[in-house]
C-alpha positions in Angstrom: -36.5 -12.9 21.3 -33.0 -12.0 22.5 -30.2 -11.1 20.2 -27.0 -13.1 20.7 -24.9 -10.1 19.8 -23.8 -8.3 22.9 -24.0 -4.9 21.3 -27.3 -5.2 19.4 -28.1 -2.2 17.4 -24.5 -0.9 17.2 -23.5 -3.0 14.3 -20.3 -4.2 16.0 -19.4 -7.4 17.8 -17.3 -7.7 20.8 -13.6 -7.7 19.9 -14.3 -6.1 16.5 -11.5 -3.7 15.4 -12.6 -0.2 14.6 -11.6 0.7 11.0 -8.6 2.9 10.6 -9.1 6.2 8.8 -7.2 7.1 5.6 -3.5 8.0 5.9 -2.4 11.6 6.3 -0.5 13.2 3.5 2.8 12.5 5.3 1.9 8.9 5.9 0.8 8.4 2.3 4.0 10.1 1.0 6.1 7.7 3.2 4.1 4.7 2.0 4.6 5.7 -1.6 8.3 6.2 -1.1 8.6 2.8 0.6 6.8 1.2 -2.4 8.3 3.1 -5.3 12.0 3.3 -4.5 12.6 -0.5 -4.2 10.4 -1.2 -7.2 12.3 1.2 -9.4 15.6 0.0 -8.1 14.8 -3.6 -8.9 13.5 -2.7 -12.3 16.6 -0.7 -13.1 18.8 -3.5 -12.0 16.9 -6.2 -13.9 15.8 -4.5 -17.2 17.8 -1.4 -17.0 20.8 -2.9 -19.0 18.4 -3.9 -21.8 17.2 -0.3 -22.0 20.6 1.5 -21.7 20.6 2.6 -25.4 17.0 3.8 -25.5 15.8 7.4 -25.4 15.5 8.5 -21.7 11.9 9.4 -22.2 11.1 5.9 -23.6 13.1 4.3 -20.9 11.2 6.2 -18.2 7.9 5.3 -19.9 8.7 1.6 -20.0 9.9 1.6 -16.3 6.8 3.6 -15.2 4.5 1.3 -17.2 5.8 -1.7 -15.3 6.3 0.0 -11.9 2.9 1.7 -11.5 0.8 -1.5 -11.5 3.3 -3.3 -9.2 3.0 -0.4 -6.7 -0.7 0.3 -7.0 -2.0 -3.3 -7.1 0.8 -5.2 -5.3 2.5 -3.1 -2.8 0.1 -0.3 -1.7 -2.7 -2.6 -0.5 -0.1 -4.5 1.7 1.2 -1.2 3.1 -2.3 0.0 3.9 -3.0 -3.3 5.7 0.3 -3.1 7.6 -0.5 0.5 8.6 -3.9 -0.6 9.8 -2.4 -3.4 11.9 0.2 -1.0 13.4 -2.3 1.6 14.3 -4.7 -1.0 15.7 -1.9 -2.4 17.9 -1.1 1.1 19.2 -4.8 1.8 19.9 -5.1 -1.4 22.0 
């Protein structure tokens, strides 16, 4: 019986994109900067005035508690996906 997959045994179909490896330290640092700076800027502009009279440590804790989930669960997956598309486009 013939296998309809042209590359039988390789586990890949024709036109399949090869997975992109993890980012280098420098790429990851840039991705984190791209995610963290705008997030903290927006949080400071929106809730910063409400926290202006709080202790700086408490203010930082509140901002970090809000910013970290936004960055980790919202922005970083999108940046990883964008990086994969960019690298795949350059490889093609």
